[in-house]
C-alpha positions as CSV (number, residue, x, y, z in Angstrom):
1,M,0.0,0.0,0.0
2,C,1.1,3.5,-0.7
3,S,1.5,5.8,2.2
4,L,-1.5,7.9,1.0
5,Q,-3.8,4.9,1.2
6,V,-2.5,4.1,4.7
7,A,-3.2,7.7,5.8
8,K,-6.7,7.6,4.3
9,L,-7.4,4.2,6.0
10,S,-6.2,5.5,9.4
11,T,-8.2,8.6,9.0
12,V,-11.4,6.6,8.4
13,L,-10.7,4.3,11.3
14,Y,-10.1,7.3,13.6
15,A,-13.3,8.9,12.4
16,V,-15.3,5.8,13.0
17,I,-13.8,5.4,16.6
18,M,-14.6,9.0,17.4
19,A,-18.1,8.6,16.1
20,V,-18.6,5.6,18.4
21,V,-17.2,7.6,21.3
22,V,-19.6,10.5,20.7
23,V,-22.6,8.2,20.5
24,G,-21.5,6.4,23.7
25,I,-21.2,9.7,25.5
26,A,-24.6,10.9,24.3
27,F,-26.1,7.6,25.4
28,D,-24.6,8.0,28.8
29,V,-25.9,11.5,29.2
30,V,-29.4,10.6,28.1
31,S,-29.5,7.6,30.5
32,D,-28.1,9.7,33.4
33,F,-30.9,12.3,32.9
34,G,-33.5,9.5,32.8
35,T,-32.4,7.8,36.1
36,D,-31.7,10.8,38.3
37,I,-35.1,12.3,38.2
38,S,-36.5,12.4,41.8
39,P,-39.8,10.6,42.4
40,N,-40.6,13.4,44.9
41,K,-42.9,16.0,43.2
42,D,-42.0,18.7,45.7
43,V,-38.8,20.2,44.4
44,N,-38.4,22.4,47.5
45,A,-38.5,19.4,49.9
46,T,-35.5,19.1,52.2
47,T,-34.5,16.8,54.9
48,T,-33.2,18.7,58.0
49,L,-32.0,16.7,61.0
50,N,-32.3,19.6,63.5
51,P,-34.6,22.4,62.2
52,A,-33.7,25.9,63.4
53,S,-37.1,26.4,65.0
54,E,-36.7,23.4,67.3
55,Q,-33.2,24.1,68.5
56,K,-32.8,25.4,72.1
């Protein structure tokens, strides 16, 4: 093979690998947004161990 053909082949392989990486990252981002949604509908709900109004 001539060096130009090797360069073209390596460029195509690199582009395919990078496309797979981008698709994988996009899949991870979408799946993270899907699983981290809180089932609690009250977005202002907090858990406080010692509320300020009950401290002495």
